[in-house]
BADRENNU-848372 format. One record per residue (C-alpha): residue number from 1; residue in three letters; y, z, x. Coordinates in pm, whole numbers. Each point is the difference from the previous one (the first is absolute). Layout:
# BADRENNU-848372
KEPA,NUM,Ala,Y,Z,X $
...
This chain:
# BADRENNU-848372
KEPA,1,Met,-1314,-1244,1950 $
KEPA,2,Ser,323,-137,-10 $
KEPA,3,Phe,237,-62,-303 $
KEPA,4,Ser,1,-373,24 $
KEPA,5,Leu,-370,16,-66 $
KEPA,6,Leu,9,143,-336 $
KEPA,7,Phe,209,-277,-151 $
KEPA,8,Cys,-33,-287,242 $
KEPA,9,Leu,379,3,48 $
KEPA,10,Thr,212,210,205 $
KEPA,11,Ala,314,181,-144 $
KEPA,12,Ser,233,-235,190 $
KEPA,13,Glu,-187,-311,-161 $
KEPA,14,Ile,67,179,-328 $
KEPA,15,Gly,340,31,82 $
KEPA,16,Leu,9,387,3 $
KEPA,17,Ser,181,158,321 $
KEPA,18,Pro,-122,351,147 $
KEPA,19,Ala,311,159,-192 $
KEPA,20,Ile,-98,-148,-328 $
KEPA,21,Val,-341,146,46 $
KEPA,22,Ala,134,325,129 $
KEPA,23,Leu,211,-13,-358 $
KEPA,24,Ile,-284,-96,-213 $
KEPA,25,Leu,-209,272,165 $
KEPA,26,Ile,272,274,-61 $
KEPA,27,Ser,80,-123,-376 $
KEPA,28,Ser,-341,5,-93 $
KEPA,29,Phe,-48,344,163 $
KEPA,30,Ala,275,168,-172 $
KEPA,31,Phe,-108,-158,-343 $
KEPA,32,Ile,-348,175,39 $
KEPA,33,Val,166,352,105 $
KEPA,34,Gly,252,-40,-279 $
KEPA,35,Phe,-261,-82,-267 $
KEPA,36,Ala,-225,282,108 $
KEPA,37,Lys,299,190,-16 $
KEPA,38,Ser,115,-113,-348 $
KEPA,39,Ser,-368,36,-142 $
KEPA,40,Arg,-38,365,131 $
KEPA,41,Glu,322,107,-180 $
KEPA,42,Asn,-90,-187,-337 $
KEPA,43,Glu,-345,211,6 $
KEPA,44,Tyr,197,301,105 $
KEPA,45,Lys,241,-56,-343 $
KEPA,46,Lys,-303,-95,-228 $
KEPA,47,Leu,-194,335,120 $
KEPA,48,Met,329,210,-60 $
KEPA,49,Asp,39,-170,-373 $
KEPA,50,Ser,-346,67,-96 $
KEPA,51,Phe,54,359,142 $
KEPA,52,Ile,346,64,-228 $
KEPA,53,Glu,-181,-173,-296 $
KEPA,54,Arg,-308,225,-3 $
KEPA,55,Lys,226,328,39 $
KEPA,56,Glu,215,-123,-315 $
KEPA,57,Glu,-308,-131,-183 $
KEPA,58,Ser,-133,403,53 $
KEPA,59,Glu,311,147,-104 $
């Protein structure tokens, strides 16, 4: 199934060159990877903060 059948317009009819399509795909991938990495770090920070609070409460 070609890409043009999904949207009924080809990328060139929309005005997207192969370089722009590649840039969009690379940017999307970088955003997803960055979002996943920052989410994991935030979860780790929250976990460590909760351990520190529990330790202070027990003392």
